N, CA, C and O atoms as a MOPAC input file, in Angstrom:
PM7 MOZYME 1SCF
protein

 N     -0.88800 1     5.60600 1   -20.30900 1
 C     -1.31700 1     5.44000 1   -19.01600 1
 C     -0.01500 1     6.12900 1   -17.59100 1
 O      1.14800 1     5.95200 1   -17.22900 1
 N     -1.18800 1     6.92200 1   -17.25200 1
 C      0.01500 1     7.58600 1   -16.36400 1
 C      0.85200 1     6.54400 1   -15.00700 1
 O      0.23700 1     5.57700 1   -14.55600 1
 N      1.77800 1     6.77600 1   -14.66200 1
 C      2.38700 1     5.69300 1   -13.78900 1
 C      2.96700 1     6.58500 1   -12.36700 1
 O      3.66600 1     7.58100 1   -12.54800 1
 N      2.68000 1     6.21800 1   -11.23400 1
 C      3.02000 1     6.66400 1   -10.21200 1
 C      3.96500 1     5.84500 1    -9.12600 1
 O      3.98500 1     4.61500 1    -9.08900 1
 N      4.64600 1     6.58300 1    -8.35900 1
 C      5.60300 1     5.75500 1    -7.34600 1
 C      5.03400 1     5.56500 1    -6.15300 1
 O      4.66100 1     6.66700 1    -5.75100 1
 N      4.75700 1     4.65300 1    -5.31600 1
 C      3.62000 1     4.61200 1    -4.08300 1
 C      4.63700 1     4.01800 1    -2.79400 1
 O      5.52900 1     3.18500 1    -2.94800 1
 N      4.38200 1     4.45200 1    -1.93900 1
 C      4.79900 1     3.83500 1    -0.28700 1
 C      3.66400 1     3.16100 1    -0.02300 1
 O      2.50000 1     3.48500 1    -0.26100 1
 N      4.11400 1     2.16200 1     0.50500 1
 C      2.90500 1     1.39700 1     1.46400 1
 C      3.64400 1     0.88000 1     2.56400 1
 O      4.72100 1     0.28900 1     2.63600 1
 N      2.70900 1     1.28900 1     3.49600 1
 C      2.95400 1     1.03500 1     5.12200 1
 C      2.33400 1     0.13600 1     5.62800 1
 O      1.21000 1    -0.05600 1     5.16300 1
 N      2.77400 1    -0.70300 1     6.69100 1
 C      1.45700 1    -1.38700 1     7.47800 1
 C      1.86000 1    -1.34200 1     8.85800 1
 O      2.92800 1    -0.86200 1     9.24000 1
 N      0.98700 1    -1.84900 1     9.59100 1
 C      1.22600 1    -2.32500 1    11.01700 1
 C      0.23300 1    -3.09100 1    11.01700 1
 O     -0.81700 1    -2.62600 1    10.57400 1
 N      0.25300 1    -4.34400 1    11.45700 1
 C     -0.62500 1    -5.43200 1    11.03300 1
 C     -0.53200 1    -6.07800 1    12.61500 1
 O      0.55800 1    -6.21800 1    13.16900 1
 N     -1.82100 1    -6.45100 1    13.26300 1
 C     -2.04600 1    -6.83000 1    14.86000 1
 C     -1.38800 1    -8.29600 1    14.85400 1
 O     -0.47200 1    -8.49900 1    15.65100 1
 N     -1.76600 1    -9.23200 1    14.07600 1
 C     -1.80100 1   -10.67100 1    14.19400 1
 C     -0.50000 1   -11.01200 1    13.36600 1
 O     -0.44400 1   -10.45000 1    12.27200 1
 N      0.32800 1   -11.65900 1    13.62800 1
 C      1.47700 1   -12.06600 1    12.99900 1
 C      1.18300 1   -13.26600 1    11.59000 1
 O      1.95100 1   -13.34000 1    10.63100 1
 N     -0.02400 1   -14.08700 1    11.73900 1
 C     -0.25500 1   -14.70800 1    10.48400 1
 C     -0.75200 1   -13.62100 1     9.64600 1
 O     -0.18900 1   -13.77600 1     8.56200 1
 N     -1.49000 1   -12.63700 1     9.58900 1
 C     -1.91500 1   -11.90800 1     8.63600 1
 C     -0.79000 1   -10.95000 1     8.24900 1
 O     -0.77600 1   -10.48500 1     7.10900 1
 N      0.04500 1   -10.66800 1     9.03700 1
 C      1.12900 1    -9.90900 1     8.76300 1
 C      2.10000 1   -10.54200 1     7.59400 1
 O      2.48900 1    -9.93300 1     6.59800 1
 N      2.41100 1   -11.93900 1     7.95200 1
 C      3.30700 1   -12.77800 1     7.11500 1
 C      2.55900 1   -12.78200 1     5.68900 1
 O      3.14900 1   -12.61800 1     4.62100 1
 N      1.23000 1   -12.98200 1     5.82000 1
 C      0.73500 1   -13.01500 1     4.33900 1
 C      0.38700 1   -11.74100 1     3.58500 1
 O      0.12000 1   -11.65100 1     2.38700 1
 N      0.44700 1   -10.57500 1     4.67600 1
 C      0.77400 1    -9.50500 1     3.61800 1
 C      2.17100 1    -9.16700 1     3.08500 1
 O      2.41100 1    -8.88700 1     1.91100 1
 N      2.90500 1    -9.21500 1     3.90300 1
 C      4.58500 1    -8.98000 1     3.36200 1
 C      4.68200 1    -9.78400 1     2.46800 1
 O      5.23800 1    -9.30800 1     1.47900 1
 N      4.25000 1   -11.26200 1     2.33300 1
 C      4.61700 1   -11.81900 1     0.75200 1
 C      3.79300 1   -11.60600 1    -0.15300 1
 O      4.12100 1   -12.21700 1    -1.17000 1
 N      2.77200 1   -10.96200 1    -0.28200 1
 C      1.65600 1   -10.50600 1    -1.13100 1
 C      2.58400 1    -9.01800 1    -1.60500 1
 O      2.64800 1    -8.72700 1    -2.80000 1
 N      3.07700 1    -8.39100 1    -0.84500 1
 C      3.66200 1    -7.29900 1    -1.14200 1
 C      5.26900 1    -7.31100 1    -1.98100 1
 O      5.80800 1    -6.47300 1    -2.70300 1
 N      5.68800 1    -8.62200 1    -1.51600 1
 C      7.15100 1    -9.04700 1    -1.56000 1
 C      7.22200 1    -9.43900 1    -3.29900 1
 O      8.18900 1    -9.48600 1    -4.05900 1
 N      5.97800 1    -9.65100 1    -3.49700 1
 C      5.76300 1   -10.21200 1    -4.89700 1
 C      5.68100 1    -9.48800 1    -5.76700 1
 O      5.81900 1    -9.90100 1    -6.91900 1
 N      5.43600 1    -8.20100 1    -5.49600 1
 C      5.23200 1    -6.78700 1    -6.71800 1
 C      6.08300 1    -5.49500 1    -6.30600 1
 O      6.45800 1    -4.65300 1    -7.12300 1
 N      6.35500 1    -5.44600 1    -4.84300 1
 C      6.72500 1    -4.24100 1    -4.37200 1
 C      8.15300 1    -4.63300 1    -4.02100 1
 O      8.52700 1    -5.80500 1    -4.08000 1
 N      9.00300 1    -3.55100 1    -3.62600 1
 C     10.38700 1    -3.40700 1    -3.22500 1
 C     10.23600 1    -2.92900 1    -1.74300 1
 O      9.83300 1    -1.82600 1    -1.37500 1
 N     10.65000 1    -4.00200 1    -0.95000 1
 C     10.70700 1    -3.94800 1     0.72300 1
 C     11.93000 1    -2.76300 1     0.96800 1
 O     13.08200 1    -2.93000 1     0.56800 1
 N     11.54500 1    -1.74400 1     1.57500 1
 C     12.37100 1    -0.61600 1     1.89400 1
 C     12.93500 1    -0.80200 1     3.67900 1
 O     14.08900 1    -0.57700 1     4.04300 1
 N     11.95200 1    -1.19800 1     4.47100 1
 C     11.70000 1    -1.65200 1     5.65600 1
 C     11.25900 1    -2.66100 1     6.24400 1
 O     10.83900 1    -3.49600 1     5.44300 1
 N     11.14600 1    -3.02700 1     7.56300 1
 C     10.22500 1    -4.40700 1     7.66600 1
 C      9.04000 1    -4.10600 1     7.58600 1
 O      8.33000 1    -5.10900 1     7.51800 1
 N      8.14100 1    -2.54800 1     7.54700 1
 C      6.98200 1    -2.36900 1     7.27600 1
 C      6.31000 1    -1.75700 1     6.04700 1
 O      5.12600 1    -1.52400 1     5.80500 1
 N      7.75600 1    -1.51500 1     5.14300 1
 C      7.49200 1    -0.18200 1     4.63700 1
 C      8.31900 1    -0.61200 1     3.25400 1
 O      9.45800 1    -1.05500 1     3.10600 1
 N      6.87600 1    -0.17500 1     1.95900 1
 C      7.57500 1    -1.16400 1     0.72700 1
 C      7.03000 1     0.05600 1    -0.27100 1
 O      5.99800 1     0.70800 1    -0.11200 1
 N      7.95600 1     0.17400 1    -1.28600 1
 C      8.05800 1     1.27900 1    -2.60300 1
 C      7.38500 1     0.24200 1    -3.84300 1
 O      7.99100 1    -0.71800 1    -4.31900 1
 N      6.38900 1     0.55300 1    -4.12400 1
 C      5.62100 1     0.34700 1    -5.49900 1
 C      5.78000 1     1.23600 1    -6.52300 1
 O      4.99900 1     2.16000 1    -6.75100 1
 N      7.00700 1     0.92600 1    -7.30000 1
 C      7.37600 1     2.18900 1    -8.07400 1
 C      6.91500 1     1.61900 1    -9.88300 1
 O      6.96400 1     0.50300 1   -10.40000 1
 N      6.48600 1     2.97500 1   -10.43000 1
 C      5.79600 1     3.17300 1   -11.33600 1
 C      4.71800 1     2.23900 1   -11.90000 1
 O      4.61200 1     1.64600 1   -12.97400 1
 N      3.96100 1     2.31500 1   -10.80900 1
 C      2.64800 1     1.66200 1   -11.09400 1
 C      1.30600 1     2.58500 1   -11.50200 1
 O      1.03200 1     3.72200 1   -11.11800 1
 N      0.46100 1     1.58100 1   -12.54100 1
 C     -0.55200 1     2.90500 1   -12.93300 1
 C     -1.63000 1     2.75300 1   -11.62000 1
 O     -1.39400 1     1.96700 1   -10.70300 1
 N     -2.42700 1     3.31800 1   -11.64500 1
 C     -3.52300 1     3.24100 1   -10.74600 1
 C     -4.40600 1     2.04400 1   -10.45600 1
 O     -4.84100 1     1.68600 1    -9.36200 1
 N     -4.60700 1     1.42700 1   -11.79200 1
 C     -5.22400 1    -0.05400 1   -12.04700 1
 C     -4.27100 1    -1.12100 1   -11.07800 1
 O     -4.80300 1    -1.95800 1   -10.35000 1
 N     -3.07000 1    -0.98700 1   -11.16800 1
 C     -2.00300 1    -1.92600 1   -10.79100 1
 C     -1.93100 1    -1.55500 1    -9.24600 1
 O     -1.46900 1    -2.48100 1    -8.57900 1
 N     -2.20500 1    -0.65700 1    -8.66800 1
 C     -2.11100 1    -0.11900 1    -6.96900 1
 C     -3.61800 1    -0.92700 1    -6.55500 1
 O     -3.63600 1    -1.60000 1    -5.52400 1
 N     -4.64100 1    -0.83900 1    -7.26000 1
 C     -5.96900 1    -0.92700 1    -7.10000 1
 C     -5.77700 1    -2.63500 1    -6.83500 1
 O     -5.93600 1    -3.10800 1    -5.71000 1
 N     -5.49800 1    -3.29000 1    -7.75600 1
 C     -5.76400 1    -4.99800 1    -8.25900 1
 C     -4.35000 1    -5.30900 1    -6.70000 1
 O     -4.52800 1    -6.16100 1    -5.82900 1
 N     -3.38900 1    -4.59500 1    -6.75000 1
 C     -2.82000 1    -5.08500 1    -5.30900 1
 C     -3.64600 1    -4.73700 1    -3.98800 1
 O     -3.96800 1    -5.63100 1    -3.20500 1
 N     -3.94600 1    -3.51900 1    -3.79400 1
 C     -4.64200 1    -3.04700 1    -2.93300 1
 C     -5.77300 1    -4.07600 1    -2.52400 1
 O     -6.05300 1    -4.27300 1    -1.34100 1
 N     -6.38800 1    -4.70200 1    -3.54200 1
 C     -7.69300 1    -5.39700 1    -3.35600 1
 C     -6.89200 1    -6.92000 1    -2.95600 1
 O     -7.69900 1    -7.60700 1    -2.33000 1
 N     -5.79700 1    -7.51400 1    -3.09800 1
 C     -5.58800 1    -8.81700 1    -2.79500 1
 C     -5.03100 1    -8.46700 1    -1.21800 1
 O     -5.33600 1    -9.33300 1    -0.39800 1
 N     -4.39500 1    -7.51900 1    -0.78900 1
 C     -4.10700 1    -7.27400 1     0.69500 1
 C     -5.52500 1    -6.65500 1     1.46000 1
 O     -5.58300 1    -6.62500 1     2.68900 1
 N     -6.44200 1    -6.25800 1     0.76400 1
 C     -7.77500 1    -5.56400 1     1.79500 1
 C     -8.43300 1    -7.17100 1     2.13600 1
 O     -9.13500 1    -7.15100 1     3.14700 1
 N     -8.33400 1    -8.43700 1     1.52200 1
 C     -8.39500 1    -9.73600 1     1.71600 1
 C     -8.40300 1   -10.04500 1     2.72500 1
 O     -9.33200 1   -10.59400 1     3.31700 1
 N     -7.04800 1    -9.66700 1     3.25500 1
 C     -6.29100 1   -10.28100 1     4.20500 1
 C     -6.10200 1    -9.45800 1     5.73900 1
 O     -5.61500 1    -9.94200 1     6.76000 1
 N     -6.65200 1    -8.05900 1     5.54500 1
 C     -6.33700 1    -7.20600 1     6.34400 1
 C     -7.66000 1    -7.17100 1     7.38900 1
 O     -8.82300 1    -7.37100 1     7.03700 1
 N     -7.30200 1    -6.93300 1     8.46700 1
 C     -8.45800 1    -6.84600 1     9.53200 1
 C     -8.79000 1    -5.04600 1    10.09700 1
 O     -8.24900 1    -4.60600 1    11.11200 1
 N     -9.74300 1    -4.20400 1     9.23900 1
 C     -9.87600 1    -2.98100 1     9.48400 1
 C     -9.97600 1    -2.51200 1    11.07100 1
 O     -9.71600 1    -1.42000 1    11.57600 1
 N    -10.39400 1    -3.59800 1    11.59700 1
 C    -10.62200 1    -3.22500 1    13.15200 1
 C     -9.29300 1    -3.18900 1    13.96000 1
 O     -9.22100 1    -2.64000 1    15.06000 1
 N     -8.06600 1    -3.91200 1    13.24700 1
 C     -7.33600 1    -4.08400 1    14.27200 1
 C     -5.83300 1    -3.64100 1    13.55700 1
 O     -4.83900 1    -3.45800 1    14.26000 1
 N     -5.80500 1    -3.46500 1    11.77300 1
 C     -4.86400 1    -3.68000 1    11.10200 1
 C     -4.64900 1    -1.91100 1    10.81400 1
 O     -5.59900 1    -1.13100 1    10.88400 1
 N     -3.21600 1    -1.47600 1    10.48300 1
 C     -3.34100 1     0.01300 1     9.53200 1
 C     -2.64800 1    -0.41700 1     8.44700 1
 O     -1.55100 1    -0.97500 1     8.48400 1
 N     -3.30500 1    -0.14900 1     7.45100 1
 C     -2.22300 1     0.11000 1     6.04100 1
 C     -2.24200 1     1.68200 1     5.45800 1
 O     -3.18400 1     2.38900 1     5.81600 1
 N     -1.45800 1     2.11400 1     4.77400 1
 C     -1.43500 1     3.36800 1     4.42500 1
 C     -0.53300 1     3.25700 1     3.17900 1
 O      0.34100 1     2.39400 1     3.10000 1
 N     -0.79700 1     4.23900 1     2.12200 1
 C     -0.62900 1     4.29500 1     0.98400 1
 C     -0.44300 1     5.67900 1     0.43500 1
 O     -1.37800 1     6.31600 1    -0.05100 1
 N      0.98500 1     6.20400 1     0.53700 1
 C      1.27700 1     7.29300 1    -0.21800 1
 C      1.84800 1     7.38400 1    -1.62000 1
 O      2.52500 1     6.48300 1    -2.11600 1
 N      1.51000 1     8.62900 1    -2.29200 1
 C      1.75500 1     9.07700 1    -3.48600 1
 C      3.07800 1     9.72900 1    -3.35300 1
 O      3.14400 1    10.74200 1    -2.65600 1
 N      4.38600 1     9.16500 1    -4.07200 1
 C      5.59000 1     9.88500 1    -3.84900 1
 C      5.64100 1    10.74500 1    -5.29100 1
 O      5.59600 1    10.32500 1    -6.44700 1
 N      5.74800 1    12.07900 1    -4.78300 1
 C      5.62700 1    12.76100 1    -6.42200 1
 C      7.31000 1    13.17500 1    -6.61600 1
 O      8.28700 1    12.64300 1    -6.09000 1
 N      7.24200 1    14.37700 1    -7.61500 1
 C      9.07700 1    14.62600 1    -7.71900 1
 C      9.35100 1    15.44900 1    -6.57300 1
 O     10.45000 1    15.51700 1    -6.02200 1
 N      8.53200 1    15.94000 1    -6.30500 1
 C      9.38600 1    16.89300 1    -4.96700 1
 C      9.17700 1    16.24000 1    -3.47300 1
 O      9.43400 1    16.79700 1    -2.40600 1
 N      8.64300 1    14.91600 1    -3.66200 1
 C      8.47200 1    14.23500 1    -2.31400 1
 C      7.37900 1    13.14300 1    -2.01700 1
 O      6.60500 1    12.56000 1    -2.77700 1
 N      7.54500 1    13.07300 1    -0.85900 1
 C      5.80200 1    12.44700 1    -0.13200 1
 C      4.94600 1    13.65600 1     0.21000 1
 O      5.24100 1    14.67400 1     0.83600 1
 N      4.15400 1    13.39500 1    -0.18900 1
 C      3.08400 1    14.36000 1     0.42800 1
 C      2.21700 1    13.50800 1     1.00100 1
 O      1.70800 1    12.55800 1     0.40600 1
 N      1.94100 1    13.91200 1     2.58900 1
 C      1.13500 1    13.17300 1     3.50100 1
 C     -0.40500 1    13.33500 1     2.73300 1
 O     -1.10700 1    12.39000 1     2.37400 1
 N     -0.66400 1    14.51100 1     2.61200 1
 C     -1.95900 1    14.54000 1     2.28700 1
 C     -2.65200 1    13.79700 1     1.01700 1
 O     -3.86500 1    13.66700 1     0.85200 1
 N     -1.49700 1    13.28600 1     0.05700 1
 C     -1.79200 1    12.38000 1    -0.86000 1
 C     -2.17100 1    11.01600 1    -0.61300 1
 O     -2.65200 1    10.27100 1    -1.46600 1
 N     -1.89700 1    10.66400 1     0.79300 1
 C     -2.26000 1     8.91600 1     0.77200 1
 C     -3.79700 1     8.88400 1     0.77100 1
 O     -4.62500 1     9.79400 1     0.80300 1
 N     -3.95200 1     7.11800 1     0.70700 1
 C     -5.34900 1     6.57200 1     0.60800 1
 C     -5.51000 1     6.41100 1     1.61300 1
 O     -4.53600 1     6.28900 1     2.35700 1
 N     -6.72900 1     6.33900 1     2.07500 1
 C     -7.22500 1     6.06000 1     3.26700 1
 C     -7.93800 1     4.68800 1     2.86600 1
 O     -8.82100 1     4.72200 1     2.00900 1
 N     -7.63700 1     3.68600 1     3.36400 1
 C     -8.30100 1     2.54300 1     3.11600 1
 C     -9.97200 1     1.91800 1     3.57900 1
 O    -10.52700 1     0.89700 1     3.17300 1
 N    -10.48900 1     2.98700 1     4.59100 1
 C    -11.67500 1     2.84200 1     4.79900 1
 C    -12.80300 1     3.75100 1     4.48700 1
 O    -13.93500 1     3.87600 1     4.95300 1
 N    -12.02900 1     4.44100 1     3.40000 1
 C    -12.64400 1     5.41400 1     2.71400 1
 C    -12.73900 1     4.88400 1     0.98000 1
 O    -11.80900 1     4.23400 1     0.50200 1
 N    -13.77300 1     5.19300 1     0.28000 1
 C    -13.62100 1     4.91700 1    -1.08800 1
 C    -12.38200 1     5.20500 1    -1.60400 1
 O    -11.77500 1     6.13700 1    -1.07600 1
 N    -11.82200 1     4.56600 1    -2.59900 1
 C    -10.82900 1     5.18000 1    -3.07500 1
 C    -10.80300 1     6.80200 1    -4.11300 1
 O    -11.51700 1     6.95500 1    -5.10300 1
 N    -10.15200 1     7.50000 1    -3.76300 1
 C     -9.93300 1     8.72900 1    -4.65600 1
 C     -8.86100 1     8.93600 1    -4.81200 1
 O     -8.16900 1     9.30800 1    -3.86400 1
 N     -8.36300 1     8.77700 1    -6.01400 1
 C     -7.01500 1     9.02700 1    -7.08200 1
 C     -6.69000 1    10.14100 1    -6.77700 1
 O     -7.47100 1    11.08800 1    -6.67500 1
 N     -5.69500 1    10.16900 1    -6.62100 1
 C     -4.80200 1    11.94700 1    -6.73100 1
 C     -3.88000 1    12.02300 1    -7.67500 1
 O     -3.25500 1    13.07000 1    -7.84400 1

């Protein structure tokens, strides 16, 4: 099973949702900054399971959550996952 490092960033409009999402991420990822988490050595199934938890909380009309795949040569913006579209794992 392939494993990847992911950077998860968010901008949540409502403080209650923000706290719930932060607590969800803190259980499985490493906080890098206030709204940035590292989800290290995760399979795509583990990432999707975590995102399913987050997607139940966030409001797609007010909030922004971004996931970036970190490759050996650094972060590639083109490798981000758009939560508004079906998942295309890169």
